[in-house]
C-alpha positions as a Python dict, from the first residue, in 0.01 Angstrom:
ca = {
    (1, 'M'): (0, 0, 0),
    (2, 'Y'): (194, -276, 171),
    (3, 'K'): (424, -461, -65),
    (4, 'S'): (388, -800, 106),
    (5, 'V'): (8, -826, 125),
    (6, 'E'): (-296, -707, -69),
    (7, 'P'): (-664, -686, 35),
    (8, 'I'): (-847, -1007, -51),
    (9, 'D'): (-1074, -1005, -355),
    (10, 'L'): (-1428, -1070, -231),
    (11, 'R'): (-1552, -1120, -588),
    (12, 'R'): (-1423, -1477, -561),
    (13, 'V'): (-1650, -1561, -265),
    (14, 'T'): (-1915, -1823, -341),
    (15, 'T'): (-2269, -1809, -202),
    (16, 'Y'): (-2572, -2038, -192),
    (17, 'P'): (-2950, -1986, -160),
    (18, 'L'): (-3095, -1894, 180),
    (19, 'A'): (-3351, -2172, 147),
    (20, 'E'): (-3070, -2432, 140),
    (21, 'R'): (-2910, -2321, 466),
    (22, 'R'): (-2963, -2522, 786),
    (23, 'N'): (-3101, -2286, 1052),
    (24, 'K'): (-3129, -2315, 1428),
    (25, 'V'): (-3439, -2095, 1465),
    (26, 'S'): (-3777, -2139, 1298),
    (27, 'V'): (-4114, -1971, 1343),
    (28, 'Q'): (-4233, -2320, 1442),
    (29, 'D'): (-4033, -2270, 1762),
    (30, 'F'): (-4151, -1915, 1836),
    (31, 'A'): (-4351, -1828, 2142),
    (32, 'T'): (-4725, -1811, 2104),
    (33, 'V'): (-4926, -1532, 2261),
    (34, 'Y'): (-5082, -1634, 2590),
    (35, 'E'): (-5455, -1588, 2599),
    (36, 'P'): (-5589, -1444, 2927),
    (37, 'Q'): (-5749, -1702, 3157),
    (38, 'G'): (-5582, -1979, 2959),
    (39, 'G'): (-5435, -2143, 3267),
    (40, 'L'): (-5086, -2258, 3363),
    (41, 'R'): (-5063, -2528, 3094),
    (42, 'A'): (-5146, -2276, 2823),
    (43, 'F'): (-4882, -2040, 2958),
    (44, 'L'): (-4614, -2312, 2965),
    (45, 'D'): (-4706, -2420, 2613),
    (46, 'S'): (-4672, -2059, 2498),
    (47, 'L'): (-4302, -2046, 2587),
    (48, 'P'): (-4064, -2052, 2290),
    (49, 'G'): (-3909, -2386, 2200),
    (50, 'I'): (-3567, -2223, 2193),
    (51, 'L'): (-3272, -2225, 2438),
    (52, 'I'): (-3392, -2206, 2801),
    (53, 'G'): (-3752, -2252, 2691),
    (54, 'N'): (-3656, -2602, 2581),
    (55, 'D'): (-3428, -2658, 2881),
    (56, 'F'): (-3701, -2562, 3125),
    (57, 'R'): (-3941, -2810, 2969),
    (58, 'A'): (-3671, -3077, 2974),
    (59, 'V'): (-3609, -3024, 3347),
    (60, 'V'): (-3981, -3045, 3421),
    (61, 'E'): (-4008, -3363, 3216),
    (62, 'A'): (-3704, -3515, 3390),
    (63, 'I'): (-3848, -3448, 3737),
    (64, 'V'): (-4189, -3586, 3639),
    (65, 'A'): (-4028, -3894, 3482),
    (66, 'A'): (-3818, -3953, 3794),
    (67, 'R'): (-4129, -3929, 4012),
    (68, 'R'): (-4312, -4170, 3785),
    (69, 'A'): (-4026, -4421, 3785),
    (70, 'G'): (-3958, -4399, 4158),
    (71, 'K'): (-3612, -4249, 4099),
    (72, 'P'): (-3467, -3996, 4343),
    (73, 'V'): (-3513, -3623, 4304),
    (74, 'I'): (-3254, -3467, 4535),
    (75, 'W'): (-3306, -3097, 4606),
    (76, 'G'): (-2982, -2927, 4715),
    (77, 'M'): (-3038, -2574, 4837),
    (78, 'G'): (-2883, -2267, 4990),
    (79, 'A'): (-3044, -2073, 5274),
    (80, 'H'): (-3154, -1793, 5041),
    (81, 'L'): (-3460, -1991, 4937),
    (82, 'I'): (-3591, -1991, 5294),
    (83, 'K'): (-3527, -1618, 5329),
    (84, 'C'): (-3715, -1562, 5002),
    (85, 'G'): (-4024, -1729, 5149),
    (86, 'L'): (-4011, -2038, 4926),
    (87, 'S'): (-4040, -2305, 5195),
    (88, 'P'): (-4413, -2368, 5122),
    (89, 'W'): (-4330, -2469, 4764),
    (90, 'I'): (-4052, -2704, 4874),
    (91, 'I'): (-4278, -2852, 5142),
    (92, 'E'): (-4550, -2911, 4884),
    (93, 'L'): (-4305, -3090, 4654),
    (94, 'M'): (-4204, -3311, 4946),
    (95, 'R'): (-4567, -3373, 5039),
    (96, 'R'): (-4651, -3473, 4681),
    (97, 'G'): (-4361, -3718, 4673),
    (98, 'V'): (-4165, -3516, 4414),
    (99, 'I'): (-3863, -3428, 4630),
    (100, 'S'): (-3724, -3750, 4776),
    (101, 'A'): (-3430, -3593, 4965),
    (102, 'L'): (-3309, -3249, 5073),
    (103, 'A'): (-2951, -3128, 5113),
    (104, 'M'): (-2872, -2794, 5278),
    (105, 'N'): (-2569, -2586, 5361),
    (106, 'G'): (-2515, -2487, 5724),
    (107, 'A'): (-2719, -2167, 5706),
    (108, 'G'): (-3032, -2339, 5578),
    (109, 'P'): (-3140, -2511, 5900),
    (110, 'I'): (-3061, -2198, 6102),
    (111, 'H'): (-3317, -1991, 5916),
    (112, 'D'): (-3557, -2284, 5909),
    (113, 'F'): (-3520, -2333, 6287),
    (114, 'E'): (-3594, -1966, 6354),
    (115, 'I'): (-3894, -1965, 6123),
    (116, 'A'): (-4036, -2263, 6310),
    (117, 'L'): (-3978, -2100, 6649),
    (118, 'I'): (-4105, -1745, 6591),
    (119, 'G'): (-4219, -1724, 6228),
    (120, 'E'): (-3939, -1479, 6143),
    (121, 'T'): (-3568, -1488, 6049),
    (122, 'S'): (-3285, -1297, 5876),
    (123, 'E'): (-3132, -1029, 6094),
    (124, 'D'): (-2972, -704, 5978),
    (125, 'V'): (-2609, -815, 5973),
    (126, 'A'): (-2455, -472, 5924),
    (127, 'S'): (-2631, -319, 6225),
    (128, 'G'): (-2500, -594, 6454),
    (129, 'L'): (-2135, -578, 6355),
    (130, 'G'): (-2050, -259, 6537),
    (131, 'D'): (-2133, -387, 6885),
    (132, 'G'): (-2072, -757, 6815),
    (133, 'S'): (-2436, -856, 6854),
    (134, 'F'): (-2463, -1013, 6508),
    (135, 'G'): (-2561, -1378, 6540),
    (136, 'M'): (-2580, -1367, 6918),
    (137, 'V'): (-2949, -1437, 6978),
    (138, 'T'): (-2982, -1685, 7262),
    (139, 'E'): (-3217, -1956, 7141),
    (140, 'T'): (-3077, -2034, 6795),
    (141, 'G'): (-2724, -2123, 6899),
    (142, 'Q'): (-2824, -2278, 7231),
    (143, 'L'): (-3092, -2511, 7097),
    (144, 'M'): (-2926, -2611, 6772),
    (145, 'N'): (-2596, -2698, 6938),
    (146, 'E'): (-2780, -2892, 7208),
    (147, 'A'): (-2940, -3101, 6932),
    (148, 'L'): (-2607, -3262, 6847),
    (149, 'D'): (-2524, -3391, 7193),
    (150, 'R'): (-2693, -3728, 7161),
    (151, 'D'): (-2566, -4084, 7148),
    (152, 'E'): (-2675, -4142, 6788),
    (153, 'V'): (-2463, -3849, 6668),
    (154, 'H'): (-2161, -3959, 6873),
    (155, 'A'): (-2197, -4309, 6730),
    (156, 'G'): (-2196, -4177, 6374),
    (157, 'W'): (-2529, -4308, 6251),
    (158, 'M'): (-2743, -3993, 6290),
    (159, 'G'): (-2656, -3689, 6083),
    (160, 'L'): (-2691, -3319, 6144),
    (161, 'G'): (-3017, -3281, 5954),
    (162, 'E'): (-3196, -3558, 6142),
    (163, 'A'): (-3063, -3448, 6481),
    (164, 'L'): (-3184, -3091, 6427),
    (165, 'S'): (-3520, -3220, 6303),
    (166, 'H'): (-3573, -3428, 6619),
    (167, 'K'): (-3476, -3135, 6841),
    (168, 'L'): (-3717, -2905, 6663),
    (169, 'A'): (-4001, -3158, 6681),
    (170, 'A'): (-3947, -3197, 7056),
    (171, 'L'): (-3994, -2820, 7097),
    (172, 'N'): (-4335, -2836, 6922),
    (173, 'P'): (-4277, -2493, 6762),
    (174, 'P'): (-4581, -2285, 6663),
    (175, 'Y'): (-4472, -2242, 6300),
    (176, 'A'): (-4370, -2602, 6229),
    (177, 'A'): (-4594, -2605, 5921),
    (178, 'Y'): (-4342, -2372, 5752),
    (179, 'S'): (-4037, -2576, 5852),
    (180, 'L'): (-3844, -2797, 5611),
    (181, 'L'): (-3680, -2975, 5905),
    (182, 'A'): (-4012, -3055, 6069),
    (183, 'T'): (-4177, -3157, 5743),
    (184, 'A'): (-3888, -3381, 5636),
    (185, 'L'): (-3900, -3564, 5970),
    (186, 'R'): (-4276, -3606, 5953),
    (187, 'L'): (-4269, -3734, 5594),
    (188, 'E'): (-3951, -3938, 5648),
    (189, 'V'): (-3770, -3750, 5371),
    (190, 'P'): (-3392, -3766, 5423),
    (191, 'L'): (-3251, -3421, 5497),
    (192, 'T'): (-2875, -3371, 5508),
    (193, 'V'): (-2680, -3066, 5626),
    (194, 'H'): (-2327, -2987, 5509),
    (195, 'V'): (-2127, -2733, 5708),
    (196, 'A'): (-1792, -2560, 5691),
    (197, 'L'): (-1679, -2490, 6047),
    (198, 'G'): (-1678, -2121, 6129),
    (199, 'T'): (-1929, -2017, 5863),
    (200, 'D'): (-2251, -2014, 6068),
    (201, 'I'): (-2372, -1812, 6367),
    (202, 'I'): (-2423, -2118, 6587),
    (203, 'H'): (-2047, -2182, 6568),
    (204, 'M'): (-1988, -1863, 6769),
    (205, 'R'): (-2140, -2003, 7089),
    (206, 'D'): (-1973, -2160, 7392),
    (207, 'N'): (-2179, -2478, 7361),
    (208, 'A'): (-2070, -2537, 7000),
    (209, 'A'): (-1859, -2852, 6962),
    (210, 'G'): (-1655, -2875, 6646),
    (211, 'S'): (-1619, -3248, 6690),
    (212, 'L'): (-1997, -3300, 6697),
    (213, 'L'): (-2061, -3061, 6409),
    (214, 'G'): (-1796, -3237, 6206),
    (215, 'Q'): (-1918, -3584, 6298),
    (216, 'A'): (-2283, -3507, 6224),
    (217, 'S'): (-2206, -3334, 5894),
    (218, 'F'): (-1973, -3617, 5792),
    (219, 'T'): (-2251, -3867, 5859),
    (220, 'D'): (-2476, -3660, 5636),
    (221, 'F'): (-2209, -3659, 5367),
    (222, 'R'): (-2207, -4038, 5372),
    (223, 'L'): (-2587, -4041, 5362),
    (224, 'L'): (-2594, -3805, 5065),
    (225, 'S'): (-2338, -4026, 4890),
    (226, 'S'): (-2581, -4318, 4924),
    (227, 'L'): (-2861, -4106, 4780),
    (228, 'V'): (-2649, -3988, 4487),
    (229, 'A'): (-2557, -4350, 4409),
    (230, 'G'): (-2923, -4408, 4323),
    (231, 'L'): (-2945, -4138, 4053),
    (232, 'S'): (-2863, -4373, 3766),
    (233, 'G'): (-3143, -4450, 3525),
    (234, 'G'): (-3348, -4133, 3556),
    (235, 'G'): (-3272, -3960, 3886),
    (236, 'V'): (-3242, -3581, 3917),
    (237, 'Y'): (-3011, -3367, 4131),
    (238, 'L'): (-3092, -2996, 4160),
    (239, 'N'): (-2856, -2738, 4305),
    (240, 'V'): (-3067, -2435, 4393),
    (241, 'G'): (-2885, -2133, 4527),
    (242, 'S'): (-2562, -2284, 4664),
    (243, 'A'): (-2251, -2144, 4497),
    (244, 'V'): (-1975, -2335, 4677),
    (245, 'I'): (-2054, -2584, 4955),
    (246, 'L'): (-2312, -2811, 4792),
    (247, 'P'): (-2149, -2822, 4446),
    (248, 'E'): (-1826, -2938, 4612),
    (249, 'V'): (-2008, -3191, 4832),
    (250, 'F'): (-2208, -3325, 4537),
    (251, 'L'): (-1897, -3379, 4326),
    (252, 'K'): (-1731, -3581, 4604),
    (253, 'A'): (-2048, -3781, 4669),
    (254, 'F'): (-2069, -3853, 4296),
    (255, 'T'): (-1707, -3971, 4297),
    (256, 'I'): (-1767, -4205, 4589),
    (257, 'A'): (-2069, -4355, 4413),
    (258, 'Q'): (-1860, -4417, 4103),
    (259, 'N'): (-1569, -4556, 4303),
    (260, 'L'): (-1801, -4810, 4463),
    (261, 'G'): (-1934, -4926, 4128),
    (262, 'S'): (-2254, -4730, 4071),
    (263, 'D'): (-2168, -4655, 3706),
    (264, 'L'): (-2402, -4356, 3704),
    (265, 'K'): (-2572, -4305, 3367),
    (266, 'Q'): (-2890, -4142, 3234),
    (267, 'F'): (-2935, -3894, 3518),
    (268, 'V'): (-3006, -3521, 3509),
    (269, 'T'): (-2832, -3243, 3699),
    (270, 'V'): (-2970, -2889, 3723),
    (271, 'N'): (-2835, -2561, 3856),
    (272, 'L'): (-3093, -2292, 3931),
    (273, 'D'): (-2956, -1959, 4048),
    (274, 'M'): (-2966, -1585, 4001),
    (275, 'Q'): (-2624, -1606, 3836),
    (276, 'Q'): (-2413, -1896, 3717),
    (277, 'H'): (-2105, -1951, 3933),
    (278, 'Y'): (-1797, -2154, 3852),
    (279, 'R'): (-1848, -2449, 4085),
    (280, 'P'): (-2214, -2521, 4011),
    (281, 'L'): (-2149, -2499, 3638),
    (282, 'H'): (-1859, -2743, 3655),
    (283, 'N'): (-1930, -2962, 3959),
    (284, 'V'): (-2304, -3000, 3903),
    (285, 'V'): (-2386, -2927, 3539),
    (286, 'G'): (-2068, -3005, 3346),
    (287, 'R'): (-1840, -3270, 3491),
    (288, 'P'): (-2093, -3525, 3623),
    (289, 'A'): (-2313, -3493, 3316),
    (290, 'G'): (-2008, -3560, 3102),
    (291, 'V'): (-1982, -3904, 3261),
    (292, 'G'): (-2318, -4012, 3127),
    (293, 'G'): (-2599, -3773, 3213),
    (294, 'R'): (-2745, -3441, 3104),
    (295, 'G'): (-2688, -3107, 3276),
    (296, 'Y'): (-2893, -2787, 3264),
    (297, 'A'): (-2819, -2436, 3390),
    (298, 'I'): (-3120, -2206, 3426),
    (299, 'T'): (-3071, -1851, 3549),
    (300, 'G'): (-3332, -1645, 3731),
    (301, 'H'): (-3447, -1507, 4063),
    (302, 'H'): (-3553, -1781, 4299),
    (303, 'E'): (-3872, -1596, 4392),
    (304, 'L'): (-3994, -1646, 4035),
    (305, 'L'): (-3810, -1952, 3910),
    (306, 'V'): (-3879, -2195, 4197),
    (307, 'P'): (-4258, -2139, 4202),
    (308, 'L'): (-4269, -2161, 3822),
    (309, 'L'): (-4076, -2489, 3818),
    (310, 'A'): (-4274, -2638, 4106),
    (311, 'A'): (-4608, -2536, 3954),
    (312, 'A'): (-4508, -2678, 3615),
    (313, 'V'): (-4413, -3011, 3772),
    (314, 'L'): (-4733, -3032, 3975),
    (315, 'E'): (-4939, -2938, 3669),
    (316, 'A'): (-4776, -3215, 3466),
    (317, 'L'): (-4835, -3468, 3742),
    (318, 'A'): (-5200, -3364, 3769),
    (319, 'E'): (-5244, -3409, 3393),
    (320, 'E'): (-5094, -3759, 3415),
    (321, 'K'): (-5332, -3847, 3695),
    (322, 'D'): (-5631, -3725, 3495),
}
């Protein structure tokens, strides 16, 4: 035995009855078994009222409340959603007046543009690296870079998203019904695009102009800052599948809004992704919400999570209408 210390005597420990303890989990919060043919509402009601079950309901309620109050619901997204075939859900949320603005990284409009043109996108990157053919299809780079060479972009009052939308509309593509760019223009939903130069395939073309890409994306940054300034009092910002670019852009837009006196309070931020990365957790969920809002992080595959969220919101809106 050690001379300086002895094992503690556990006979001196005090206890109290289980019934007197405050607990975080109760059978009242447990999931209920879904009955077949019960419908979407019955399924949503069957989810446990614990952890993400509660958070998911809170996000749905926040989006519905924002829609009801005429507050912005800004949907920030990475390109992965388009490649997962989720554009129809996003388009429906725009059409129903749920999504009031879209923000994309630079890859988003590329895949959207290609979908509109030929109904297909997403090349095999690895197979094109050996011979340098990756990203070198003619139409994508040629047409998208051409879209920026217009007076409104040079003057700084038309952003990248709107310029690309006008170019696409002028082409009258056969698959425009699947295009976020085309739909946003038709419905007059602001769509901003935020690029980092050198990250996208259209930057590898001889008609790419860094000055125009920078100018157009900077205009969109200022536009997004205006949209973010309106979040106070019930607005919602969702970051869906962007790990770096949009979380950084959102944080700066939030700062500008605060600097100009917005005093953002009572807003909701949400990060939906397959895994929780550093920047979304801090720049979207944590830091802004700490100013005066509420942040949620929900993890899951976009192919399941986005349709579930969209369907839950539309179901709630339909119930309100009834």
